[in-house]
Backbone bond lengths (Angstrom), bond angles and torsions (degrees), N, CA, C in turn:
res aa  C-N    CA-C-N  psi(-1)  N-CA   C-N-CA  omega(-1)  CA-C   N-CA-C  phi
1 M - - - 1.466 - - 1.550 109.29 -
2 T 1.323 116.88 129.14 1.448 120.98 -178.90 1.534 107.55 -74.60
3 D 1.394 113.77 164.18 1.483 122.48 178.65 1.542 109.65 -53.56
4 Y 1.387 113.52 -45.81 1.484 117.22 -177.08 1.469 114.67 -69.43
5 E 1.345 117.79 -34.88 1.482 122.26 174.09 1.580 109.19 -62.05
6 K 1.367 115.74 -44.40 1.437 118.73 178.48 1.579 111.18 -61.21
7 L 1.379 112.20 -41.91 1.453 116.72 178.84 1.528 112.39 -60.30
8 K 1.287 117.35 -44.39 1.500 122.31 178.06 1.512 109.80 -56.31
9 R 1.325 115.12 -43.75 1.489 119.51 -179.10 1.494 112.39 -65.13
10 D 1.363 113.60 -41.76 1.477 119.85 -177.86 1.549 111.40 -68.98
11 I 1.326 114.71 -39.27 1.501 117.28 -178.33 1.564 107.80 -70.40
12 N 1.264 117.11 -36.58 1.484 120.01 179.93 1.593 109.20 -66.38
13 D 1.346 115.30 -41.43 1.463 120.30 177.74 1.472 111.65 -63.20
14 R 1.328 119.03 -42.22 1.447 119.03 -172.79 1.508 116.90 -96.58
15 L 1.374 115.85 -25.88 1.452 119.50 -175.59 1.533 112.09 -117.24
16 G 1.281 118.30 -9.92 1.474 123.24 -178.74 1.471 114.29 70.21
17 I 1.369 117.27 22.17 1.473 121.46 -177.00 1.539 106.70 -109.36
18 D 1.372 115.11 121.51 1.447 120.96 -175.29 1.579 106.62 -92.48
19 L 1.331 115.09 99.98 1.465 117.97 178.57 1.550 115.87 -70.06
20 N 1.317 115.41 -11.68 1.471 118.96 174.90 1.490 114.46 -64.02
21 A 1.397 118.29 -19.86 1.404 121.61 -179.72 1.531 111.02 -87.71
22 Y 1.320 119.33 -7.36 1.433 123.76 -177.13 1.563 110.85 -101.59
23 K 1.276 116.05 151.46 1.483 120.52 174.79 1.531 110.56 -59.79
24 E 1.269 114.22 121.19 1.488 117.98 -171.07 1.529 115.27 -63.31
25 Q 1.337 114.17 -44.89 1.498 114.90 -176.49 1.541 112.86 -62.70
26 Q 1.335 112.99 -41.54 1.478 120.30 -178.77 1.560 110.89 -65.77
27 M 1.336 114.53 -41.33 1.484 118.85 -178.65 1.505 113.03 -74.39
28 R 1.296 115.40 -38.88 1.456 117.44 175.89 1.556 111.35 -62.90
29 R 1.248 117.06 -39.59 1.502 119.63 177.68 1.526 111.41 -63.32
30 R 1.353 117.82 -40.54 1.449 120.92 -179.65 1.586 108.95 -67.01
31 I 1.335 117.19 -42.75 1.458 119.97 179.77 1.443 110.20 -65.12
32 N 1.359 120.34 -43.80 1.453 123.54 179.82 1.593 110.73 -58.71
33 Q 1.357 112.94 -40.10 1.456 118.34 179.32 1.530 109.89 -63.51
34 W 1.335 118.36 -35.49 1.393 122.41 175.09 1.530 112.90 -65.73
35 L 1.309 116.21 -43.64 1.476 119.80 175.85 1.509 110.63 -56.23
36 D 1.287 117.36 -45.15 1.462 123.38 -177.86 1.570 109.80 -62.59
37 R 1.324 113.80 -44.74 1.451 119.44 -176.28 1.536 112.39 -60.71
38 Y 1.315 115.83 -37.63 1.513 122.71 -175.98 1.527 111.00 -104.66
39 D 1.320 119.32 12.06 1.438 121.25 175.49 1.575 112.82 57.63
40 L 1.285 112.97 37.17 1.465 120.34 176.97 1.519 107.39 -91.88
41 T 1.335 118.70 132.72 1.492 120.75 -169.83 1.481 110.69 -95.50
42 S 1.337 121.78 -8.01 1.473 120.69 -174.69 1.529 110.67 -160.03
43 Y 1.278 120.18 162.91 1.430 125.32 173.35 1.581 110.67 -59.91
44 N 1.292 116.15 -40.71 1.447 120.38 176.43 1.561 111.30 -61.11
45 G 1.316 115.09 -38.83 1.400 118.47 175.69 1.558 113.44 -62.62
46 L 1.309 116.30 -38.42 1.456 120.86 173.92 1.507 111.40 -61.68
47 I 1.270 118.82 -48.33 1.490 124.38 -179.63 1.546 108.49 -57.73
48 R 1.388 116.74 -45.27 1.480 117.45 179.84 1.508 110.13 -62.22
49 K 1.338 117.25 -40.97 1.490 121.89 179.05 1.525 110.54 -61.09
50 I 1.303 116.88 -43.93 1.500 123.35 175.29 1.485 110.21 -57.58
51 D 1.329 118.33 -46.80 1.451 122.68 -176.91 1.524 111.95 -68.24
52 E 1.302 117.54 -32.60 1.484 121.59 -172.65 1.477 114.24 -95.11
53 D 1.316 119.43 -26.22 1.476 123.68 -169.92 1.522 111.17 -124.63
54 P 1.327 119.74 97.90 1.490 122.82 -177.87 1.529 110.55 -59.94
55 E 1.313 121.04 -32.93 1.460 119.99 -176.25 1.565 105.16 -73.82
56 H 1.300 119.78 -38.90 1.458 119.96 177.76 1.494 112.67 -63.27
57 R 1.384 113.15 -39.68 1.472 118.30 177.36 1.501 112.75 -59.93
58 A 1.362 117.78 -43.58 1.460 121.82 -179.40 1.520 110.24 -64.33
59 K 1.347 115.22 -44.82 1.470 117.15 176.90 1.432 115.05 -62.21
60 F 1.332 119.46 -37.02 1.434 124.12 -179.14 1.559 109.50 -67.57
61 V 1.332 118.68 -42.88 1.450 124.01 177.51 1.529 108.64 -58.46
62 E 1.333 116.06 -48.52 1.472 117.91 -179.05 1.507 111.87 -63.10
63 Y 1.347 117.79 -38.91 1.456 119.80 175.24 1.545 113.15 -66.69
64 L 1.327 114.52 -43.05 1.447 117.35 -177.43 1.553 114.81 -65.68
65 T 1.280 115.04 -32.24 1.481 122.15 -179.72 1.581 112.26 -84.69
66 I 1.304 114.49 -1.50 1.463 121.36 167.27 1.550 113.19 53.66
67 N 1.357 112.20 66.81 1.479 119.84 -175.78 1.517 112.48 -85.95
68 T 1.315 115.75 91.62 1.447 121.86 -178.01 1.519 105.18 -128.14
69 S 1.330 116.71 130.30 1.467 119.02 177.76 1.551 110.21 -165.81
70 N 1.314 113.30 156.32 1.470 121.27 177.83 1.519 110.87 -138.17
71 F 1.270 116.06 155.63 1.507 117.74 176.09 1.566 104.80 -73.28
72 F 1.348 110.48 141.97 1.452 121.11 179.89 1.517 116.34 44.21
73 R 1.340 111.20 44.62 1.471 122.02 -176.76 1.501 109.82 -65.42
74 D 1.295 119.04 132.54 1.500 127.03 -174.05 1.600 107.11 64.41
75 S 1.268 114.22 84.27 1.507 121.86 -174.92 1.526 110.31 -58.14
76 S 1.271 119.57 -33.93 1.452 121.45 -177.85 1.519 111.15 -66.02
77 V 1.333 116.00 -37.43 1.452 122.61 177.86 1.563 110.16 -68.58
78 F 1.366 116.57 -44.08 1.437 120.00 -179.58 1.547 112.18 -69.37
79 K 1.272 116.06 -24.93 1.487 118.14 172.39 1.476 113.39 -64.04
80 V 1.322 117.33 -41.61 1.474 123.28 175.93 1.544 110.15 -68.78
81 I 1.307 118.56 -41.40 1.454 121.64 177.45 1.576 105.98 -61.56
82 E 1.247 121.63 -43.60 1.476 125.60 -175.29 1.583 108.05 -68.22
83 E 1.284 116.15 -46.00 1.508 118.95 -171.09 1.492 114.75 -90.94
84 Q 1.343 121.25 -22.90 1.409 125.24 -174.17 1.491 113.86 -124.03
85 V 1.320 122.03 -52.87 1.379 124.02 -169.31 1.545 112.02 -72.29
86 L 1.325 115.55 -53.50 1.514 118.03 -178.03 1.490 112.34 -63.41
87 P 1.326 119.23 -42.02 1.541 117.96 176.11 1.505 109.79 -61.51
88 A 1.317 120.87 -38.55 1.449 121.69 -178.42 1.562 114.35 -63.92
89 I 1.333 112.97 -47.22 1.457 117.01 -179.33 1.512 116.42 -79.08
90 S 1.321 115.24 -9.66 1.463 117.95 -178.31 1.548 110.22 -100.91
91 K 1.271 120.50 2.77 1.447 121.39 -176.92 1.480 115.28 -61.64
92 H 1.360 116.85 -48.13 1.419 122.07 -168.14 1.525 112.20 -119.77
93 N 1.264 121.79 -1.26 1.483 120.80 -176.97 1.490 112.25 -156.90
94 R 1.337 114.91 -178.82 1.467 119.82 174.59 1.549 104.31 -98.13
95 P 1.327 114.64 103.94 1.459 119.15 -167.67 1.577 112.19 -66.61
96 R 1.291 111.72 144.80 1.529 121.02 175.32 1.522 105.91 -98.38
97 I 1.280 113.81 124.04 1.531 119.82 -176.00 1.489 107.64 -128.70
98 W 1.399 113.28 137.87 1.480 119.94 -179.64 1.441 108.64 -126.31
99 S 1.343 117.86 126.67 1.466 125.02 168.75 1.559 106.27 -101.91
100 A 1.309 116.26 108.13 1.516 122.28 -177.97 1.554 106.98 -94.45
101 G 1.320 118.26 136.72 1.427 122.25 -171.39 1.486 111.25 64.55
102 A 1.317 112.95 54.27 1.475 119.02 -169.44 1.510 117.72 -73.75
103 S 1.337 116.62 -16.20 1.455 122.10 178.07 1.545 109.66 53.60
104 I 1.329 120.37 -127.77 1.428 127.37 -174.67 1.487 114.62 -75.77
105 G 1.354 117.38 -0.44 1.449 122.55 178.51 1.505 115.14 88.48
106 A 1.285 118.40 -1.42 1.515 122.62 -177.03 1.505 112.81 -53.77
107 E 1.359 113.71 -39.71 1.514 117.42 -172.49 1.555 108.15 -72.06
108 I 1.341 119.80 -51.10 1.383 121.38 -177.27 1.588 113.33 -65.69
109 Y 1.315 113.15 -35.14 1.504 115.44 178.12 1.559 107.36 -71.14
110 S 1.318 119.21 -30.82 1.454 119.88 175.26 1.514 109.93 -60.47
111 I 1.305 114.36 -46.75 1.497 118.54 175.37 1.508 113.94 -59.25
112 A 1.334 116.66 -43.97 1.418 120.52 178.74 1.534 112.86 -60.47
113 I 1.371 112.86 -38.95 1.546 118.56 178.29 1.492 108.33 -61.06
114 L 1.346 116.87 -48.24 1.506 119.40 -179.80 1.528 111.81 -61.57
115 M 1.318 119.52 -41.04 1.380 124.47 179.34 1.554 109.04 -57.70
116 K 1.289 119.37 -46.70 1.404 123.74 -179.14 1.516 113.56 -73.66
117 E 1.304 114.72 -39.10 1.493 120.17 -177.18 1.519 111.02 -64.12
118 Y 1.389 116.89 -36.09 1.454 117.27 -172.42 1.532 109.51 -107.07
119 G 1.319 119.16 10.56 1.421 121.00 169.77 1.543 115.66 77.36
120 F 1.358 117.09 19.07 1.381 122.29 177.24 1.593 107.33 -69.79
121 T 1.306 113.92 142.44 1.549 116.26 177.72 1.453 108.53 -57.26
122 P 1.353 114.91 130.42 1.472 117.77 175.88 1.487 114.27 -57.38
123 G 1.343 115.70 126.83 1.567 116.79 179.27 1.437 108.21 -108.69
124 Q 1.366 112.53 -158.61 1.487 123.23 -179.25 1.548 104.37 -99.09
125 L 1.314 114.96 116.88 1.431 118.84 -176.67 1.578 105.73 -115.59
126 F 1.311 115.61 118.70 1.466 124.25 -178.56 1.546 109.19 -111.99
127 A 1.336 115.14 143.77 1.439 121.69 173.40 1.459 109.75 -135.72
128 T 1.317 119.20 135.17 1.482 122.49 -176.71 1.497 110.08 -134.73
129 D 1.295 114.85 153.69 1.516 122.02 175.64 1.466 105.70 -158.55
130 L 1.366 114.99 159.49 1.507 123.09 176.86 1.534 109.92 -78.32
131 D 1.295 118.62 -28.22 1.463 122.31 -174.15 1.526 111.75 -92.75
132 E 1.298 114.57 113.29 1.467 120.06 179.32 1.454 115.24 -67.32
133 V 1.329 118.29 -31.28 1.491 122.99 176.54 1.556 111.23 -63.17
134 I 1.315 115.02 -46.82 1.456 118.51 179.29 1.526 112.78 -68.12
135 L 1.333 116.77 -32.39 1.419 122.05 179.65 1.548 109.52 -64.71
136 R 1.375 116.02 -38.86 1.440 118.73 177.25 1.510 112.66 -65.85
137 K 1.314 116.62 -33.64 1.444 122.62 176.19 1.555 108.45 -67.09
138 A 1.263 115.11 -42.22 1.496 117.91 179.55 1.572 109.83 -65.25
139 Q 1.284 117.43 -41.88 1.489 119.33 177.89 1.490 112.41 -61.57
140 E 1.311 117.24 -35.69 1.457 120.28 178.94 1.501 112.15 -68.54
141 G 1.314 116.59 -33.40 1.463 121.84 170.08 1.548 110.18 69.24
142 V 1.334 118.82 34.34 1.448 123.66 175.71 1.494 112.07 -114.69
143 Y 1.342 116.81 129.80 1.504 116.66 -172.12 1.543 111.15 -131.08
144 L 1.328 109.97 153.56 1.477 118.11 176.24 1.511 107.85 -77.67
145 A 1.365 114.00 160.01 1.424 118.45 -178.02 1.517 111.08 -55.90
146 N 1.378 119.83 -40.43 1.415 118.44 -175.99 1.490 114.07 -72.09
147 Q 1.344 118.72 -11.15 1.436 122.84 176.68 1.508 114.65 -84.45
148 I 1.331 115.45 -10.03 1.395 118.50 175.83 1.542 113.97 -114.91
149 T 1.328 115.45 13.55 1.447 123.51 -179.80 1.535 109.08 -55.24
150 G 1.300 116.75 132.52 1.472 118.24 177.07 1.490 112.75 92.21
151 M 1.335 119.42 -10.56 1.464 123.21 -176.21 1.495 108.19 -63.42
152 D 1.339 117.08 134.72 1.489 122.78 174.93 1.499 107.62 -57.25
153 K 1.360 118.33 130.98 1.442 120.92 -174.50 1.541 110.73 -62.57
154 K 1.350 117.33 -27.42 1.451 115.91 -174.96 1.599 108.10 -72.54
155 Y 1.380 117.75 -27.59 1.425 120.68 178.85 1.546 107.12 -78.70
156 L 1.311 115.98 -40.09 1.477 118.83 -178.05 1.551 109.50 -62.45
157 D 1.288 116.02 -44.80 1.517 117.88 -179.36 1.462 112.34 -67.11
158 K 1.350 118.60 -32.67 1.460 123.42 -170.08 1.475 112.01 -88.75
159 Y 1.332 119.14 -31.63 1.471 120.66 -166.52 1.526 112.76 -126.68
160 F 1.326 117.60 8.63 1.517 120.68 177.19 1.521 107.12 -134.12
161 L 1.346 112.74 151.45 1.452 121.25 175.49 1.490 109.44 -117.56
162 S 1.297 117.41 128.58 1.479 123.34 177.46 1.442 107.79 -72.21
163 Q 1.401 117.54 133.80 1.426 122.41 177.25 1.552 110.09 -106.87
164 S 1.370 113.36 161.69 1.413 120.99 -173.83 1.566 111.40 -63.27
165 D 1.332 115.39 -28.37 1.476 118.57 -179.64 1.504 115.37 -86.06
166 G 1.318 116.69 9.56 1.452 122.33 179.14 1.546 115.32 88.97
167 T 1.322 118.00 0.41 1.427 122.07 179.12 1.561 109.90 -90.25
168 W 1.304 116.12 168.57 1.457 120.50 -179.79 1.578 107.33 -123.55
169 A 1.318 117.41 132.93 1.429 123.90 -179.20 1.479 111.47 -110.68
170 I 1.296 118.41 125.55 1.453 122.27 179.61 1.548 108.82 -68.08
171 T 1.299 118.34 143.87 1.443 122.21 -175.59 1.554 109.77 -68.37
172 E 1.350 113.44 155.79 1.470 120.41 -180.00 1.513 109.60 -62.76
173 S 1.335 118.05 -34.38 1.468 120.49 -177.30 1.504 112.69 -58.86
174 I 1.394 114.73 -29.53 1.526 117.65 175.83 1.524 110.71 -92.61
175 K 1.275 116.48 -37.78 1.497 119.82 -177.15 1.522 114.56 -61.54
176 R 1.395 114.21 -36.61 1.438 114.97 -175.81 1.510 114.56 -77.38
177 Q 1.377 116.63 -10.01 1.453 122.24 175.17 1.506 113.72 -66.75
178 V 1.382 113.98 -25.25 1.515 117.29 -161.90 1.596 107.68 -110.86
179 S 1.326 114.32 138.08 1.471 120.32 173.28 1.487 109.48 -109.55
180 F 1.289 119.85 131.48 1.425 124.69 179.85 1.538 112.63 -108.12
181 K 1.315 117.43 143.24 1.477 119.55 179.94 1.519 110.67 -154.26
182 K 1.296 117.72 144.31 1.470 121.47 175.75 1.564 106.81 -73.67
183 H 1.345 112.26 135.11 1.454 121.66 179.46 1.457 110.41 -152.57
184 D 1.329 118.75 134.34 1.466 128.29 177.58 1.551 105.04 -101.40
185 L 1.312 114.64 111.79 1.427 118.78 178.38 1.508 113.61 -62.27
186 L 1.277 119.64 -27.42 1.481 124.57 -177.96 1.532 111.96 -82.08
187 K 1.291 117.91 -25.84 1.485 119.40 -169.99 1.508 116.35 -124.27
188 D 1.280 115.82 -32.37 1.502 119.50 -175.19 1.532 112.26 -83.54
189 P 1.357 115.59 149.66 1.502 118.96 173.46 1.572 109.98 -64.11
190 Y 1.338 111.08 154.70 1.425 117.94 -178.06 1.537 107.10 -104.66
191 E 1.376 116.57 135.60 1.489 119.17 171.27 1.553 109.03 -67.44
192 R 1.313 111.66 166.13 1.497 118.51 -175.29 1.506 110.67 -119.38
193 N 1.318 114.56 173.88 1.469 124.54 169.70 1.548 112.27 68.66
194 F 1.357 116.62 44.03 1.442 119.07 171.83 1.470 112.32 -93.94
195 D 1.334 115.61 147.08 1.460 122.12 176.29 1.502 111.88 -86.61
196 L 1.291 115.57 -27.67 1.463 122.55 -177.70 1.553 106.27 -150.40
197 I 1.379 112.22 129.38 1.505 122.02 167.87 1.446 110.01 -120.54
198 L 1.326 116.59 133.79 1.488 124.11 173.42 1.542 106.61 -115.75
199 C 1.255 116.52 123.29 1.481 124.90 171.49 1.515 107.47 -135.32
200 R 1.290 117.32 84.82 1.490 119.36 -170.07 1.528 109.56 -114.19
201 N 1.306 111.27 135.90 1.503 120.26 176.19 1.544 111.17 62.30
202 V 1.365 112.97 34.91 1.407 120.34 173.28 1.500 110.13 -114.67
203 F 1.361 119.46 -40.32 1.476 123.81 -176.89 1.531 113.44 -60.51
204 I 1.357 113.59 -31.51 1.493 118.01 -172.38 1.533 111.32 -60.80
205 Y 1.296 119.08 -16.15 1.459 122.05 -179.42 1.519 111.99 -92.85
206 F 1.400 118.23 -14.37 1.432 119.39 -173.73 1.564 111.14 -99.82
207 T 1.286 113.40 158.61 1.451 117.93 175.13 1.525 110.61 -66.33
208 S 1.297 115.46 162.17 1.492 118.39 -178.94 1.554 110.97 -60.66
209 E 1.331 117.48 -37.27 1.458 120.09 -178.09 1.516 110.06 -64.92
210 T 1.318 115.92 -41.07 1.468 120.85 177.94 1.486 113.14 -67.67
211 Q 1.346 115.97 -36.92 1.502 120.42 175.36 1.475 112.48 -58.89
212 A 1.397 114.73 -46.16 1.387 117.83 -178.22 1.501 114.93 -64.78
213 R 1.365 113.04 -35.27 1.524 116.53 179.05 1.525 108.65 -70.02
214 L 1.299 119.55 -35.90 1.460 121.60 -175.62 1.535 108.30 -73.64
215 I 1.311 114.89 -39.85 1.511 116.94 177.79 1.541 111.44 -60.30
216 K 1.316 118.48 -42.80 1.412 120.83 176.21 1.576 113.76 -59.74
217 N 1.349 112.83 -41.22 1.446 116.49 178.97 1.555 111.17 -65.70
218 F 1.328 116.21 -40.21 1.494 117.76 177.77 1.478 112.38 -64.41
219 V 1.352 116.88 -42.77 1.451 119.36 -176.65 1.564 109.40 -65.08
220 Q 1.327 119.63 -34.62 1.458 123.15 175.87 1.558 109.92 -67.21
221 S 1.304 116.45 -25.58 1.487 120.74 178.53 1.509 114.76 -80.55
222 L 1.348 115.20 -13.84 1.423 121.23 -178.32 1.570 114.25 -83.95
223 K 1.311 119.74 141.34 1.414 121.93 165.67 1.555 110.39 -64.08
224 P 1.342 117.00 158.94 1.504 116.40 171.00 1.490 111.10 -55.08
225 N 1.359 116.27 135.25 1.462 123.50 179.11 1.556 110.87 73.94
226 G 1.361 116.21 8.46 1.503 115.63 177.48 1.515 110.91 -74.83
227 Y 1.336 114.71 166.53 1.467 122.21 -173.06 1.528 110.60 -107.59
228 F 1.360 114.79 144.64 1.482 121.24 174.50 1.452 107.83 -129.32
229 I 1.346 116.35 130.04 1.461 122.19 -175.86 1.480 111.14 -123.21
230 V 1.424 115.42 129.63 1.486 119.69 -177.38 1.515 104.50 -117.66
231 G 1.338 116.94 179.98 1.407 123.33 -177.63 1.615 113.42 -83.60
232 S 1.283 113.08 171.08 1.492 116.72 -169.23 1.485 111.53 -68.75
233 A 1.358 118.62 -20.48 1.503 122.44 179.59 1.562 109.66 -101.71
234 E 1.301 117.82 16.29 1.416 120.71 -172.21 1.521 115.51 -126.20
235 Q 1.323 116.50 43.08 1.453 120.17 178.98 1.542 111.96 -60.81
236 I 1.314 115.15 131.86 1.475 121.91 -179.78 1.554 110.11 -80.24
237 M 1.287 115.47 116.54 1.482 118.15 176.95 1.520 108.70 -78.94
238 D 1.301 120.75 137.40 1.401 128.01 -175.28 1.519 112.27 47.40
239 P 1.303 119.28 66.90 1.380 122.99 178.67 1.527 115.46 -58.64
240 A 1.313 114.06 -31.46 1.478 118.57 -178.56 1.556 113.47 -61.75
241 S 1.350 115.00 -26.28 1.464 119.56 177.02 1.533 112.33 -66.39
242 F 1.285 114.92 -20.78 1.554 121.62 178.60 1.552 110.98 -102.49
243 G 1.323 116.01 5.55 1.483 117.02 -178.21 1.490 112.54 78.26
244 L 1.369 115.97 30.11 1.471 120.62 -178.24 1.527 111.36 -122.93
245 Q 1.266 116.56 158.01 1.474 119.98 168.52 1.585 107.38 -130.93
246 R 1.259 113.84 145.24 1.508 119.17 -177.91 1.552 106.15 -84.95
247 V 1.393 113.20 126.65 1.465 117.88 -177.76 1.514 110.25 -113.17
248 S 1.380 118.21 -15.56 1.476 121.21 176.99 1.533 106.40 -168.43
249 Y 1.301 116.40 -178.35 1.432 122.08 178.62 1.527 111.58 -60.84
250 C 1.303 117.59 113.61 1.466 122.81 179.36 1.490 116.96 77.83
251 I 1.386 114.63 -1.51 1.473 119.35 -171.55 1.531 109.30 -117.99
252 Y 1.340 115.91 131.27 1.484 123.16 -176.44 1.521 109.98 -128.29
253 Q 1.293 117.57 155.08 1.373 121.90 178.95 1.560 109.98 -127.30
254 K 1.305 117.98 138.39 1.472 122.23 177.28 1.489 108.25 -70.71
255 T 1.321 115.30 133.45 1.453 120.25 -170.66 1.554 112.86 -91.28
256 A 1.362 118.16 -6.44 1.461 117.89 -179.83 1.474 104.84 -152.30
């Protein structure tokens, strides 16, 4: 067994994260960068640190699960969400929306802001992530100035409160619309009957086989004619094979 094979086994045993589903070269590079950052000389040294230091363990999980997000990330995608997707799914019901790999909550809060701003009937908004630490941060809804960079001033003024320490807190009217829950895309069952699922900038870290399995799971979780949105570097090849049709950049619709 190679050192990396042993590391994958140890991480799965201790953290419940299956590195076999991730692109090996990319993941090894990230882990090696972590070793350098903390002057750890081996994978075994990393595992010992995880076992002995709960704070290091939490930081490593947050790093490993790649928590990067911004409000209204990819403005061209959000323009279509605003003008086409949300009006379509809000016509006849209270839409169920799921942000998978939600990180700091910026994506699902962006959706909640648009729902409120344009008078769409409040629906059920869910956000999930593997990392419990980052989920708690998302639930708190407090952001550093650099995390709201590029935010339209009208949304900042209307839906955020400036704090004395320089942070910005999202208003309760937005925060209470969203439910957060821990969920492992690789292992846990998927809920069904969603009108819209967003899983953006998550697939790029997985192998092609894992991507295909997850796309099938997401499509099964959509209602007929529901929408599925991926990241800008995650175009789905042959969407018809998954029961999807491309309706715009990064945006797909279930065909049946």
